[in-house]
VEXDREN-2710 file (C-alpha; in Angstrom, 1 decimal):
% VEXDREN-2710
k/r/px/py/pz
1/UNK/128.1/44.5/147.3
2/UNK/127.3/43.1/143.9
3/UNK/127.5/45.7/141.1
4/UNK/125.0/45.9/138.3
5/UNK/126.4/44.6/135.0
6/UNK/125.9/48.1/133.4
7/UNK/127.8/50.0/136.2
8/UNK/131.1/51.6/135.4
9/UNK/132.9/49.5/138.0
10/UNK/131.6/46.3/136.6
11/UNK/132.7/47.3/133.1
12/UNK/136.2/48.3/134.3
13/UNK/136.5/44.9/136.0
14/UNK/135.5/43.1/132.8
15/UNK/138.0/45.1/130.8
16/UNK/140.8/44.2/133.3
17/UNK/140.0/40.5/133.3
18/UNK/139.8/40.5/129.5
19/UNK/143.2/42.3/129.2
20/UNK/144.7/39.8/131.7
21/UNK/143.3/36.8/129.9
22/UNK/144.5/38.2/126.5
23/UNK/148.0/38.8/127.9
24/UNK/148.1/35.3/129.4
25/UNK/147.1/33.8/126.0
26/UNK/149.7/35.9/124.2
27/UNK/152.5/34.9/126.5
28/UNK/151.4/31.3/126.5
29/UNK/151.2/31.2/122.7
30/UNK/154.6/32.9/122.4
31/UNK/156.2/30.2/124.5
32/UNK/154.2/27.3/123.0
33/UNK/154.6/28.2/119.3
34/UNK/157.9/30.2/119.2
35/UNK/160.1/29.7/122.2
36/UNK/159.6/25.9/122.7
37/UNK/160.1/24.8/119.1
38/UNK/163.3/27.0/118.8
39/UNK/164.7/25.9/122.1
40/UNK/163.8/22.3/121.4
41/UNK/165.7/22.4/118.1
42/UNK/168.7/23.8/119.7
43/UNK/168.6/21.2/122.5
44/UNK/168.2/18.4/119.9
45/UNK/171.4/19.5/118.1
46/UNK/173.4/19.8/121.3
47/UNK/172.3/16.5/122.7
48/UNK/172.8/14.7/119.4
49/UNK/176.3/16.0/119.2
50/UNK/177.0/15.1/122.8
51/UNK/175.7/11.6/122.2
52/UNK/178.1/11.1/119.3
53/UNK/181.0/12.3/121.5
54/UNK/180.1/9.8/124.2
55/UNK/179.7/7.0/121.6
56/UNK/183.3/7.6/120.3
57/UNK/184.6/6.7/123.7
58/UNK/182.9/3.2/123.5
59/UNK/181.8/3.3/127.1
60/UNK/181.1/0.0/128.9
61/UNK/178.1/-0.6/131.1
62/UNK/179.7/0.7/134.3
63/UNK/180.9/3.8/132.7
64/UNK/177.5/4.4/131.1
65/UNK/175.8/4.0/134.5
66/UNK/178.1/6.6/136.1
67/UNK/177.4/9.0/133.1
68/UNK/173.7/8.3/133.5
69/UNK/173.7/9.1/137.2
70/UNK/175.5/12.4/136.6
71/UNK/173.6/13.5/133.4
72/UNK/170.2/11.9/134.0
73/UNK/170.8/9.7/130.9
74/UNK/170.1/6.1/130.1
75/UNK/172.2/4.2/127.5
76/UNK/171.6/0.9/125.7
77/UNK/174.2/-0.9/123.6
78/UNK/173.6/-3.7/121.0
79/UNK/176.6/-5.0/119.1
80/UNK/179.5/-7.5/119.0
81/UNK/180.5/-6.7/122.6
82/UNK/177.2/-8.0/123.9
83/UNK/174.0/-6.1/124.6
84/UNK/173.5/-4.2/127.8
85/UNK/171.4/-1.4/129.2
86/UNK/171.7/1.0/132.2
87/UNK/167.9/0.6/132.9
88/UNK/165.4/-2.1/132.2
89/UNK/162.7/0.1/130.6
90/UNK/164.6/1.2/127.5
91/UNK/163.1/0.0/124.2
92/UNK/165.2/-2.1/121.8
93/UNK/167.1/-0.1/119.2
94/UNK/165.3/-1.8/116.3
95/UNK/161.9/-0.8/117.8
96/UNK/163.0/2.8/118.0
97/UNK/164.3/2.6/114.3
98/UNK/160.9/1.1/113.3
99/UNK/159.1/4.1/114.8
100/UNK/161.4/6.5/113.0
101/UNK/161.7/8.5/116.2
102/UNK/164.2/11.2/116.7
103/UNK/164.0/14.1/119.1
104/UNK/160.9/14.5/121.3
105/UNK/159.0/11.2/121.6
106/UNK/156.2/11.5/124.2
107/UNK/154.7/8.2/123.2
108/UNK/158.0/6.5/124.1
109/UNK/158.2/7.2/127.8
110/UNK/158.5/11.0/127.2
111/UNK/162.3/10.8/126.5
112/UNK/164.7/12.2/124.0
113/UNK/166.1/9.3/121.9
114/UNK/169.2/9.2/119.8
115/UNK/170.8/6.3/117.9
116/UNK/174.5/6.4/117.2
117/UNK/176.0/3.6/115.0
118/UNK/179.4/2.1/115.7
119/UNK/181.9/1.1/112.9
120/UNK/182.0/-2.5/114.2
121/UNK/178.2/-2.8/113.5
122/UNK/177.0/-2.1/117.0
123/UNK/174.8/0.9/118.0
124/UNK/174.2/3.0/121.1
125/UNK/170.7/4.2/122.1
126/UNK/170.8/7.4/124.3
127/UNK/167.7/8.4/126.2
128/UNK/167.8/11.9/127.7
129/UNK/165.5/12.9/130.5
130/UNK/166.6/16.5/130.8
131/UNK/164.4/17.8/128.0
132/UNK/161.3/16.8/129.9
133/UNK/162.0/19.6/132.3
134/UNK/161.4/22.1/129.5
135/UNK/157.6/21.7/129.3
136/UNK/157.4/21.7/133.1
137/UNK/159.4/24.9/133.2
138/UNK/157.1/26.5/130.7
139/UNK/154.0/25.3/132.5
140/UNK/155.4/26.6/135.8
141/UNK/156.0/29.9/134.2
142/UNK/152.5/30.1/132.9
143/UNK/151.0/29.2/136.3
144/UNK/153.2/31.8/138.0
145/UNK/152.1/34.3/135.3
146/UNK/148.5/33.4/135.9
147/UNK/148.9/33.9/139.7
148/UNK/150.6/37.2/139.2
149/UNK/147.8/38.4/136.8
150/UNK/145.2/37.2/139.3
151/UNK/146.9/39.2/142.1
152/UNK/147.1/42.2/139.8
153/UNK/143.4/42.0/138.9
154/UNK/142.4/41.6/142.6
155/UNK/144.6/44.6/143.5
156/UNK/143.2/46.7/140.7
157/UNK/139.7/45.6/141.8
158/UNK/140.4/46.9/145.3
159/UNK/142.0/50.1/144.0
160/UNK/139.1/50.8/141.6
161/UNK/136.6/50.0/144.3
162/UNK/138.2/52.7/146.5
163/UNK/138.6/55.2/143.7
164/UNK/135.0/54.8/142.6
165/UNK/133.6/55.0/146.1
166/UNK/132.8/58.7/145.8
167/UNK/130.8/57.9/142.6
168/UNK/128.7/55.4/144.5
169/UNK/128.2/57.9/147.3
170/UNK/127.1/60.5/144.8
171/UNK/124.6/58.0/143.3
172/UNK/123.1/57.3/146.7
173/UNK/123.0/61.1/147.4
174/UNK/121.1/61.7/144.2
175/UNK/118.6/59.0/145.1
176/UNK/118.1/60.5/148.6
177/UNK/117.7/64.0/147.1
178/UNK/115.1/62.6/144.6
179/UNK/113.2/61.1/147.6
180/UNK/112.9/64.5/149.1
181/UNK/115.8/64.5/151.6
182/UNK/117.2/68.1/151.4
183/UNK/119.7/67.7/154.2
184/UNK/122.0/65.4/152.1
185/UNK/125.7/66.3/152.6
186/UNK/128.1/63.9/151.0
187/UNK/131.6/63.4/152.5
188/UNK/134.3/64.6/150.2
189/UNK/137.7/63.0/151.1
190/UNK/139.3/63.4/147.6
191/UNK/140.6/66.2/145.5
192/UNK/140.2/64.6/142.1
193/UNK/137.4/64.9/139.5
194/UNK/135.1/62.9/141.8
195/UNK/135.8/65.2/144.7
196/UNK/135.0/68.3/142.6
197/UNK/131.8/66.6/141.4
198/UNK/130.8/65.8/145.0
199/UNK/131.5/69.4/146.1
200/UNK/129.4/70.7/143.2
201/UNK/126.6/68.3/144.3
202/UNK/126.7/69.5/147.9
203/UNK/126.6/73.1/146.7
204/UNK/123.6/72.3/144.4
205/UNK/121.8/70.7/147.3
206/UNK/122.5/73.7/149.5
207/UNK/121.1/76.1/146.8
208/UNK/118.0/73.9/146.3
209/UNK/117.5/73.9/150.1
210/UNK/117.8/77.7/150.2
211/UNK/115.4/78.1/147.3
212/UNK/112.7/75.9/148.9
213/UNK/113.2/77.6/152.3
214/UNK/112.8/81.0/150.6
215/UNK/109.6/79.8/148.9
216/UNK/108.2/78.5/152.2
217/UNK/109.1/81.8/153.9
218/UNK/107.5/83.7/151.1
219/UNK/104.3/81.7/151.5
220/UNK/104.4/82.2/155.2
221/UNK/104.9/85.9/155.0
222/UNK/102.2/86.3/152.4
223/UNK/99.8/84.3/154.6
224/UNK/100.5/86.5/157.6
225/UNK/100.1/89.7/155.6
226/UNK/96.8/88.5/154.1
227/UNK/95.1/88.0/157.4
228/UNK/94.7/91.7/158.1
229/UNK/93.2/92.6/154.7
230/UNK/90.8/89.6/155.0
231/UNK/89.7/90.8/158.4
232/UNK/88.9/94.3/157.0
233/UNK/87.1/92.7/154.1
234/UNK/84.9/90.7/156.4
235/UNK/84.0/93.9/158.3
236/UNK/83.3/95.7/154.9
237/UNK/81.1/92.8/153.8
238/UNK/78.7/93.4/156.6
239/UNK/77.8/96.8/155.0
240/UNK/76.8/95.3/151.6
241/UNK/73.1/95.3/151.0
242/UNK/73.0/92.8/148.1
243/UNK/72.4/89.5/149.9
244/UNK/73.5/87.3/147.0
245/UNK/76.7/89.2/146.3
246/UNK/77.4/89.3/150.0
247/UNK/77.0/85.5/150.3
248/UNK/79.3/84.8/147.4
249/UNK/82.0/87.2/148.7
250/UNK/81.7/85.7/152.2
251/UNK/82.3/82.3/150.7
252/UNK/85.3/83.5/148.8
253/UNK/86.8/85.1/151.9
254/UNK/86.1/81.9/153.9
255/UNK/88.0/79.9/151.3
256/UNK/91.0/82.3/151.5
257/UNK/91.0/82.0/155.2
258/UNK/91.0/78.2/155.0
259/UNK/93.9/78.3/152.6
260/UNK/95.9/80.7/154.7
261/UNK/95.2/78.6/157.8
262/UNK/96.5/75.5/156.0
263/UNK/99.6/77.3/154.9
264/UNK/100.3/78.4/158.4
265/UNK/99.6/74.9/159.7
266/UNK/102.0/73.5/157.1
267/UNK/104.8/75.8/158.3
268/UNK/103.9/75.2/162.0
269/UNK/104.5/71.4/161.5
270/UNK/107.9/71.9/160.0
271/UNK/110.6/69.9/161.9
272/UNK/107.9/68.4/164.1
273/UNK/106.8/71.6/165.8
274/UNK/103.3/71.5/167.4
275/UNK/103.3/67.7/167.8
276/UNK/102.6/66.3/171.3
277/UNK/102.5/62.5/171.3
278/UNK/100.8/60.2/173.9
279/UNK/99.8/56.6/173.8
280/UNK/96.5/56.3/171.9
281/UNK/94.3/53.6/170.4
282/UNK/94.6/54.0/166.6
283/UNK/91.5/51.8/166.0
284/UNK/89.3/54.1/168.1
285/UNK/90.6/57.2/166.2
286/UNK/89.9/55.6/162.8
287/UNK/86.4/54.7/163.9
288/UNK/85.7/58.2/165.2
289/UNK/86.8/59.9/161.9
290/UNK/85.1/57.3/159.7
291/UNK/81.7/57.9/161.4
292/UNK/81.6/61.5/160.0
293/UNK/81.7/60.1/156.4
294/UNK/79.0/57.3/156.8
295/UNK/76.3/59.4/155.1
296/UNK/78.4/60.5/152.2
297/UNK/78.4/58.2/149.1
298/UNK/79.9/55.8/148.5
299/UNK/80.3/55.7/152.3
300/UNK/83.2/54.4/154.4
301/UNK/83.8/50.9/155.8
302/UNK/86.2/50.2/158.7
303/UNK/88.0/46.9/158.6
304/UNK/90.6/46.8/161.3
305/UNK/92.4/43.6/162.4
306/UNK/92.1/44.3/166.1
307/UNK/90.0/46.2/168.6
308/UNK/93.0/48.0/170.1
309/UNK/96.3/49.0/168.4
310/UNK/98.4/51.4/170.6
311/UNK/100.7/54.0/169.1
312/UNK/102.6/57.1/170.3
313/UNK/100.7/59.8/168.4
314/UNK/99.2/63.2/168.5
315/UNK/95.5/62.3/168.2
316/UNK/94.3/65.6/166.8
317/UNK/96.8/65.7/164.0
318/UNK/96.3/62.1/163.1
319/UNK/92.6/62.7/162.9
320/UNK/93.5/65.4/160.4
321/UNK/95.5/63.0/158.3
322/UNK/92.7/60.4/158.2
323/UNK/90.1/63.0/157.5
324/UNK/92.2/64.4/154.6
325/UNK/92.7/60.9/153.1
326/UNK/89.0/60.0/153.4
327/UNK/88.0/63.4/152.0
328/UNK/90.1/62.7/148.9
329/UNK/88.8/59.2/148.6
330/UNK/85.2/60.3/148.7
331/UNK/85.8/63.2/146.4
332/UNK/87.3/61.2/143.6
333/UNK/85.0/58.2/143.9
334/UNK/82.9/57.3/140.8
335/UNK/79.2/56.8/140.8
336/UNK/79.7/53.0/140.7
337/UNK/82.5/52.9/143.2
338/UNK/82.5/50.6/146.2
339/UNK/82.7/52.0/149.7
340/UNK/86.0/53.5/150.7
341/UNK/87.8/51.1/153.0
342/UNK/89.9/52.2/156.0
343/UNK/91.8/49.9/158.2
344/UNK/94.4/49.9/161.0
345/UNK/96.8/47.0/161.6
346/UNK/100.1/46.0/163.2
347/UNK/102.8/45.0/160.7
348/UNK/106.0/44.0/162.3
349/UNK/107.5/47.0/163.9
350/UNK/104.9/49.4/162.5
351/UNK/101.3/50.4/162.9
352/UNK/99.8/50.8/159.4
353/UNK/96.7/52.8/158.5
354/UNK/95.4/52.0/155.0
355/UNK/92.8/54.0/153.0
356/UNK/91.6/52.3/149.8
357/UNK/89.2/53.8/147.3
358/UNK/87.6/52.5/144.1
359/UNK/88.1/55.6/142.0
360/UNK/89.9/56.3/138.8
361/UNK/93.4/56.1/140.3
362/UNK/96.3/58.5/140.0
363/UNK/98.4/58.7/136.8
364/UNK/101.7/57.0/137.4
365/UNK/103.5/60.2/136.3
366/UNK/101.7/62.2/139.0
367/UNK/102.4/59.8/141.9
368/UNK/105.8/61.3/142.9
369/UNK/104.2/64.8/143.1
370/UNK/101.0/64.2/145.0
371/UNK/102.4/65.2/148.4
372/UNK/103.9/68.5/147.1
373/UNK/102.2/71.8/148.2
374/UNK/99.5/73.1/145.8
375/UNK/99.8/70.0/143.5
376/UNK/96.5/68.7/142.2
377/UNK/95.8/65.9/139.8
378/UNK/93.0/67.9/138.3
379/UNK/95.0/70.6/136.4
380/UNK/91.9/72.6/135.8
381/UNK/91.7/73.4/139.5
382/UNK/87.9/73.2/139.3
383/UNK/85.9/74.0/142.4
384/UNK/84.0/70.8/141.9
385/UNK/87.0/68.8/143.1
386/UNK/87.7/71.5/145.7
387/UNK/90.8/72.0/147.8
388/UNK/94.0/73.8/147.2
389/UNK/96.4/70.9/147.0
390/UNK/97.6/71.4/150.6
391/UNK/95.8/68.5/152.4
392/UNK/98.2/65.8/151.4
393/UNK/101.2/68.0/152.0
394/UNK/100.0/68.7/155.6
395/UNK/99.3/65.0/156.1
396/UNK/102.8/64.1/154.9
397/UNK/104.4/66.6/157.3
398/UNK/102.2/65.4/160.2
399/UNK/103.2/61.7/159.6
400/UNK/106.9/62.6/159.2
401/UNK/106.7/64.6/162.4
402/UNK/105.7/61.3/164.1
403/UNK/108.7/59.5/162.6
404/UNK/106.5/57.7/160.1
405/UNK/106.0/57.5/156.4
406/UNK/103.1/58.0/154.0
407/UNK/102.9/56.5/150.5
408/UNK/100.4/56.0/147.7
409/UNK/100.0/53.3/145.1
410/UNK/97.4/52.4/142.5
411/UNK/95.4/49.2/143.1
412/UNK/95.6/46.2/140.7
413/UNK/92.2/46.8/139.2
414/UNK/91.0/50.2/140.0
415/UNK/91.4/52.9/142.7
416/UNK/94.2/54.1/144.9
417/UNK/95.6/53.1/148.4
418/UNK/97.3/55.4/150.8
419/UNK/99.5/53.8/153.5
420/UNK/100.5/55.5/156.7
421/UNK/103.1/53.8/158.9
422/UNK/104.1/54.7/162.4
423/UNK/106.7/53.0/164.6
424/UNK/105.1/50.7/167.0
425/UNK/105.6/51.8/170.7
426/UNK/108.2/49.9/172.6
END
């Protein structure tokens, strides 16, 4: 899983890598600018003194070769006793003098060169190879340090990934809760701050679930309790002599009955109750419902991709869904709107029903709330737009009871599209 650059985990990894790189530069600089020059100076002095000691013994070529084999040293002599060298790649003593070289000389075979003069006019040239091991040792140390730091960073990465796992789970839980999943329960294997935060989240979700359940039960109880008074009101209305008043009151009572019926239907559909699915032709159901809206402007046009699309559905409740969507599309169409378009198609593993209108669209801020009970885009709740804000809630519950999803999106130019998806039958 790749973390977003702004995540806490990514920031911690960047901090660790930066600290490791800084420490590596600090140690490397310490060895390069402090340890190496001081050690090299000390080695120079020791080797120069040792070279003078060897020169005082006036070794011949055989003795010099034995010393060279034991000490990783090459010697050259030029003087009255005749020139000789323990190896053929040593420069002439005069060439070394011309270069003014002493100590480290990388451009002269990477060796340490020392010239010791003899009283008889001769001179010895000593070339030490041992000091070349010093840079290699430092380089090896830096490589080992880099490997250790890399191992530390990888280990810290794994540890942080494990420690921050509850935070990622909490983020996913918040996203699921925002999407309307009220049954979210996060595992809580830790006892640290993240564990306490996860426990608080689970407790919050439980309280939200209880509050929503209490609201639903309240609506259900009120709906049941209102049925008896409404029945008595209908009986009393028959005794009113004023025909106009009687008609208005009958209309109001009928609206209340419709709202109560929708509330009871909303509760009946909870957890899929009341749904009986059989194999049906979705195209035929869409055609049947659309025919009821042909005479209502701007009319309805069916454009399905096939004549038969089977699905395991409850035909009556799916008719309710399509009817609610078409009713909304007709209701919010403008005088110059094109015909509402409804279609059914197969898309991969799903059967998709799409209802597209050419109305004013839905404000983006209202889209997450359109499926909530009693929510209406028209805040004035005018009777011209009708309804109680329950049609889309009922549709959503019906679709979810079928194991499907319903979504809404604004079109590119104008209008809104509702998409209903059901799993395709196996």
